[in-house]
C-alpha positions in Angstrom: -37.3 -178.6 -76.4 -37.0 -179.6 -72.7 -33.4 -180.3 -73.2 -33.0 -176.9 -74.9 -34.9 -175.1 -72.1 -32.8 -176.8 -69.5 -29.6 -175.8 -71.2 -30.8 -172.2 -71.4 -31.8 -172.4 -67.7 -28.3 -173.7 -66.8 -26.6 -171.0 -68.8 -28.7 -168.3 -67.0 -27.9 -169.9 -63.7 -24.2 -169.9 -64.4 -24.3 -166.2 -65.7 -26.2 -165.3 -62.6 -23.7 -167.0 -60.3 -20.8 -165.4 -62.1 -22.6 -162.0 -61.7 -23.3 -162.6 -58.1 -19.7 -163.7 -57.3 -18.4 -160.6 -59.2 -20.8 -158.4 -57.3 -19.8 -159.9 -53.9 -16.1 -159.5 -54.8 -16.7 -155.8 -55.7 -18.7 -155.2 -52.5 -16.0 -156.9 -50.4 -13.3 -154.7 -52.0 -15.5 -151.6 -51.5 -15.8 -152.5 -47.7 -12.4 -153.8 -47.0 -10.0 -151.6 -49.0 -11.6 -148.9 -51.1 -10.6 -145.5 -49.6 -13.7 -143.5 -48.6 -12.5 -140.0 -47.7 -9.7 -137.9 -49.2 -9.4 -135.7 -46.1 -9.8 -136.3 -42.4 -13.5 -136.0 -41.4 -14.9 -135.4 -37.9 -17.9 -137.6 -37.2 -20.2 -137.9 -34.2 -22.0 -140.9 -33.0 -24.8 -139.6 -30.9 -26.1 -141.2 -27.7 -28.8 -143.8 -28.5 -27.7 -144.3 -32.2 -27.7 -147.7 -33.7 -25.7 -149.0 -36.8 -28.6 -148.5 -39.2 -29.0 -144.7 -38.3 -25.3 -144.3 -38.1 -24.5 -145.9 -41.5 -27.3 -143.8 -43.1 -25.8 -140.6 -41.5 -22.2 -141.7 -42.7 -23.5 -142.1 -46.2 -25.5 -138.8 -46.1 -22.4 -136.9 -44.8 -20.2 -138.4 -47.6 -18.0 -140.4 -45.2 -19.0 -143.8 -46.9 -20.3 -144.6 -50.3 -22.9 -147.2 -49.4 -24.7 -147.7 -46.1 -26.0 -151.2 -47.3 -22.5 -152.5 -48.1 -21.3 -151.1 -44.8 -23.9 -152.9 -42.8 -23.2 -156.2 -44.5 -19.6 -155.8 -43.7 -20.4 -155.0 -40.1 -22.3 -158.3 -39.7 -19.5 -160.2 -41.5 -16.9 -158.7 -39.0 -19.2 -159.5 -36.0 -19.4 -155.8 -35.1 -23.2 -155.5 -35.2 -23.5 -154.9 -31.4 -20.3 -152.9 -30.9 -21.2 -149.3 -31.8 -19.8 -146.8 -29.3 -21.0 -143.1 -28.9 -18.3 -140.5 -29.3 -16.6 -138.1 -31.6 -14.2 -139.5 -34.1 -11.6 -138.3 -36.5 -11.9 -140.4 -39.6 -8.5 -140.4 -41.2 -7.9 -139.8 -44.9 -7.9 -142.9 -46.9 -9.9 -144.9 -44.4 -12.0 -147.9 -45.8 -15.4 -148.8 -44.5 -13.8 -151.6 -42.6 -11.4 -149.1 -40.9 -14.4 -146.8 -40.1 -16.3 -149.7 -38.6 -13.4 -150.7 -36.4 -13.0 -147.1 -35.4 -16.6 -146.5 -34.4 -16.6 -149.8 -32.4 -13.6 -148.9 -30.3 -15.1 -145.9 -28.5 -13.1 -143.9 -26.0 -9.6 -143.7 -27.4 -11.0 -144.0 -30.9 -12.9 -140.8 -30.7 -11.2 -137.4 -31.2 -12.6 -134.2 -29.9 -9.5 -132.2 -29.0 -6.3 -131.9 -31.0 -3.1 -130.5 -29.5 -0.4 -129.7 -32.0 3.1 -128.8 -31.0 4.4 -126.6 -33.9 8.2 -126.6 -34.0 9.6 -123.3 -35.1 13.2 -122.3 -35.6 13.5 -120.7 -32.1 10.5 -122.0 -30.2 7.6 -124.4 -30.0 4.0 -123.2 -30.3 1.3 -125.4 -28.8 -2.0 -125.2 -30.5 -5.0 -126.8 -28.8 -8.3 -127.0 -30.8 -11.7 -128.3 -29.8 -12.7 -129.9 -33.1 -16.4 -130.0 -32.3 -16.9 -126.6 -30.7 -14.2 -125.1 -33.1 -12.8 -123.4 -30.0 -9.1 -122.5 -30.3 -7.3 -122.5 -26.9 -3.9 -121.3 -28.4 -4.5 -117.8 -27.0 -4.1 -119.0 -23.5 -1.0 -118.2 -21.5 1.5 -121.1 -21.5 0.7 -122.0 -17.9 -3.1 -122.0 -18.5 -2.7 -124.0 -21.6 -0.4 -126.6 -19.9 -3.0 -126.9 -17.1 -5.8 -127.4 -19.7 -3.8 -130.1 -21.4 -3.1 -131.8 -18.0 -6.9 -131.7 -17.3 -7.7 -133.3 -20.6 -5.1 -136.1 -20.1 -6.3 -136.7 -16.5 -9.9 -136.9 -17.6 -8.9 -139.4 -20.4 -10.6 -137.0 -22.8 -10.6 -137.7 -26.5 -7.3 -136.0 -27.3 -4.8 -136.4 -30.2 -1.3 -135.2 -29.8 0.8 -134.2 -32.8 4.2 -132.7 -33.4 4.4 -130.6 -36.6 7.9 -130.0 -38.1 7.9 -127.7 -41.1 10.3 -127.8 -44.0 13.6 -126.1 -43.8 14.6 -126.4 -40.1 18.1 -127.7 -39.2 18.5 -130.9 -37.3 19.7 -128.9 -34.3 16.4 -126.8 -34.4 14.3 -129.9 -34.7 16.0 -131.6 -31.7 15.7 -128.4 -29.6 12.0 -128.3 -30.6 11.5 -131.9 -29.5 13.1 -131.2 -26.2 10.5 -128.4 -25.6 7.5 -130.7 -26.3 6.4 -131.5 -22.7 4.4 -134.7 -23.5 7.5 -136.5 -24.8 10.3 -138.2 -22.6 13.8 -139.1 -22.8 17.0 -137.7 -24.1 18.4 -137.4 -27.8 21.9 -138.3 -27.2 23.2 -137.8 -30.8 22.4 -135.0 -33.2 20.9 -136.4 -36.3 22.7 -135.9 -39.6 21.7 -132.6 -41.3 18.9 -133.3 -43.8 18.1 -136.7 -42.3 14.7 -135.8 -40.8 11.5 -135.7 -42.8 9.4 -132.5 -42.2 5.8 -133.7 -41.4 3.2 -133.8 -38.8 3.7 -136.8 -36.5 1.0 -138.3 -34.2 2.5 -139.1 -30.8 1.2 -140.2 -27.3 1.9 -138.8 -23.8 5.2 -140.5 -22.7 6.6 -141.3 -26.1 10.3 -141.3 -26.2 11.9 -138.4 -28.2 14.7 -140.6 -29.7 11.9 -142.8 -31.2 10.2 -139.9 -32.7 13.6 -138.9 -34.3 14.0 -142.5 -35.6 10.6 -142.4 -37.2 11.5 -139.0 -38.9 14.8 -140.5 -40.2 13.1 -143.6 -41.6 10.6 -141.4 -43.3 13.2 -139.2 -44.9 15.1 -142.3 -46.2 12.0 -143.4 -48.0 11.4 -140.1 -49.5 15.0 -139.7 -50.7 15.1 -143.3 -52.1 11.8 -142.8 -54.0 13.1 -139.5 -55.5 16.5 -140.9 -56.4 15.0 -144.0 -58.1 12.7 -141.7 -60.1 15.2 -139.0 -60.9 16.0 -137.5 -64.2 19.2 -139.5 -65.2 20.7 -136.4 -66.9 21.0 -134.2 -63.8 24.6 -133.6 -62.7 24.1 -135.3 -59.3 26.0 -138.4 -58.6 24.6 -139.8 -55.4 21.4 -139.7 -53.2 23.4 -137.7 -50.6 24.1 -135.0 -53.2 20.4 -135.0 -54.1 19.6 -134.3 -50.4 22.2 -131.5 -50.3 20.8 -129.7 -53.4 17.3 -130.2 -52.1 18.2 -128.4 -48.8 19.4 -125.5 -50.8 16.3 -125.3 -52.8 14.2 -125.6 -49.7 16.0 -122.6 -48.1 15.8 -120.5 -51.2 12.1 -120.5 -51.7 9.0 -121.2 -49.8 6.8 -121.0 -52.9 5.8 -124.5 -54.0 5.3 -123.6 -57.6 8.9 -122.2 -57.8 10.8 -125.2 -56.6 11.3 -126.7 -60.0 12.5 -123.4 -61.4 14.9 -122.8 -58.6 16.1 -126.4 -59.0 16.7 -125.6 -62.7 18.9 -122.6 -62.0 21.2 -124.7 -59.7 21.2 -127.6 -62.2 22.1 -125.3 -65.1 24.9 -123.7 -63.0 26.3 -127.2 -62.1 26.2 -128.2 -65.7 28.1 -125.1 -66.7 30.7 -125.3 -64.0 29.4 -122.1 -62.4 29.5 -121.5 -58.6 26.1 -121.8 -57.0 26.4 -118.4 -55.2 23.6 -119.0 -52.8 23.3 -117.0 -49.5 21.7 -119.8 -47.3 24.8 -121.9 -47.6 27.0 -119.0 -46.5 24.7 -118.5 -43.5 24.9 -122.2 -42.5 28.7 -121.9 -42.6 28.4 -119.1 -40.0 25.7 -120.5 -37.7 26.3 -124.2 -38.3 22.6 -124.5 -38.2 22.4 -123.8 -34.4 21.2 -120.2 -34.4 19.3 -117.7 -36.6 21.7 -115.1 -38.2 19.1 -112.3 -37.8 20.8 -109.9 -40.1 22.1 -109.5 -43.7 25.3 -111.0 -44.7 28.5 -108.8 -44.6 30.8 -108.5 -47.6 33.6 -110.0 -45.5 31.4 -113.1 -44.9 30.7 -113.5 -48.6 34.4 -113.4 -49.4 35.6 -115.6 -46.5 36.4 -119.1 -47.8 34.6 -121.8 -45.8 33.3 -125.3 -46.9 29.8 -123.8 -47.2 30.6 -120.6 -49.0 29.3 -121.3 -52.5 30.6 -117.9 -53.6 34.1 -119.2 -53.2 33.8 -123.0 -53.7 32.8 -125.0 -56.7 29.9 -127.3 -56.7 27.9 -128.4 -53.7 28.7 -127.8 -50.0 29.7 -130.9 -48.0 26.4 -131.6 -46.3 22.8 -130.4 -46.4 22.0 -127.2 -44.8 18.6 -128.0 -43.5 15.9 -130.7 -43.6 14.1 -130.5 -47.0 10.5 -131.6 -47.6 9.4 -134.1 -50.2 8.5 -131.4 -52.8 12.0 -129.8 -52.7 13.6 -133.3 -52.9 11.4 -134.2 -55.9 12.3 -130.9 -57.5 16.0 -131.6 -57.1 15.5 -135.0 -58.7 13.4 -133.7 -61.5 14.1 -129.9 -62.2 12.1 -127.9 -64.6 13.8 -127.4 -68.0 14.6 -123.8 -68.2 17.5 -121.6 -69.6 17.7 -119.7 -66.2 20.9 -119.2 -64.3 19.9 -116.3 -62.1 17.1 -115.4 -59.7 16.3 -112.7 -57.2 13.4 -111.8 -55.0 10.6 -110.0 -56.8 8.8 -108.4 -53.7 5.9 -110.7 -53.9 7.4 -113.6 -51.8 8.6 -115.3 -55.1 11.5 -114.7 -57.4 12.2 -113.2 -60.8 14.3 -115.5 -63.0 16.7 -114.6 -65.8 18.8 -116.1 -68.5 21.3 -113.4 -68.9 23.3 -111.2 -66.6 21.8 -108.1 -68.0 18.2 -109.3 -67.3 19.3 -110.3 -63.8 20.8 -106.9 -63.1 17.5 -105.3 -64.1 15.6 -107.7 -61.8 18.1 -106.8 -58.9 17.5 -103.1 -59.5 13.8 -103.6 -59.3 14.2 -105.6 -56.1 16.4 -102.9 -54.5 13.9 -100.2 -55.4 11.2 -102.3 -53.6 13.5 -102.6 -50.5 14.1 -98.9 -50.5 10.4 -98.1 -50.6 9.8 -100.4 -47.7 12.6 -98.8 -45.6 11.1 -95.3 -46.0 
């Protein structure tokens, strides 16, 4: 009996140890690598706070999943005495370990102000936001805004700097925009290849070199294109990743409606499969401006009839290069277009497009669009 009880006790001990090891492994994973927030969260550590109150507040506000695991991890990392007051931007996907490191940094780790330089086709719009007071300084005159930014930098304030590059700009427009961002330095000697820059929001620091920002954008676009090319529908009539980027740039310029990209991609894919010309205005415009200006008017009949390498009304297949820098969604749409019978589309007056399988249907859609245009002109 004693031997039997001892065996049962040993079994329970082993089970308990296995359970404990499993729990510790899970807790370690929760602390070190499990993402805690899906979107960036602003969190304030108030003066006089300690880790216990702060961890409870973090859990209460949904920043972390467990205050207890968080505090154990703090002790393991030796951060128990390192809490710094301040306002912090907790980035999306941060683990508890990341958050602990952020809150122990103080100063540069806290973020109160965010300055974003939004690159447009013909200008750069600086947007300064106080993330705590929700005060937007963007209405300030350029000189006053520049003075405010200089004041924050001089005071070593909690300030993040970002450059936002939207989809569909040409490489020339992006470079001109970067030249107009005052916190960046240095020259961009060579114009990047069209389509080679990934549209995104990039965090920068005062004094960063413009050419290095361009290099970061180029590296990001290479990754996006490679991923899309490797995951492409093998039946599409696109032979190389370069051709994929060209088609994606056309899709990007034809629609700004995310839900339509797959359908627009299907139209061009169907046309390529049938040996039809793409007949898309944005390529013709690029052949006129070379991506270095905004046309600012409608195309003339003479321009639609003129043979250029980019006039898809007169050439077969794709133009020789991209016509803009497409974003990830346009590239993915080019790689995996929707399956549709459509070979035509035209604006529908809502910001989207009306798609058609036959020329008769398309002509009806065009008539409706012209009627909408006529009403707007009156």
